[in-house]
N, C-alpha and C positions, 0 to 999 in steps of 0.2 A: 503493500499499501503505500500511493507515495505521501510525500507532507501535506498533500491539499486536499486527499482524500480523508484522513488523519485528521487535518479544522473541519472538515465538512464536520465529518463525525463526530467530533469536540462539541462544535455547536450546538451543533441538532441535537443532543445528552444534557450544554445548557439553556437552548430555551426551553426542554422539557420539563427542564428543574425550574428555570422563575415561573412555567406555567401548573409546574407543583404550590411553590411558594407562595400563588397565589389565589390557587383555591383552598390550602391551607388558613391563610388568610380570612376569606369565607367565609370559612365555616369554626372562626375565633372569634367567641364572646369577650376577651381579653383586649379588649381595644389597646397596648401599650403591645399588644404580642402581635395584631394587622398590621401597623402599624409599621412595625423590624421586617416584617414577611414581606408587605409591601415593597420596603427601600432596601432590600437584600434581592428582591425578583427586579426591581428601575439596576441600582449593578450592574447583578449576571446578563443587565439585559447592552449594559455600556461596554462589559467585559465584552459580547456576540460583534459591534462593533466598530472595539478595534482589531478583532481577529476577522473580519472580511474585510477593515480597509487593507490589513496585513494580505490577503490573500487578494487585495486586486492587485496587490506590484508583483505575482505572480502572470501577470496578462499585461 
């Protein structure tokens, strides 16, 4: 598997993790925990954007 494929697989897993954090936030009654889950999902999405920018360097 080449580096691009590895990164794309990682992005898919991280995107899934962000989705799971958002789902957990919706199921949580504790507002502090909910906010932390949402903030964590946003940070993961920022990481995804950075990885996608790096992937664009392969083109």
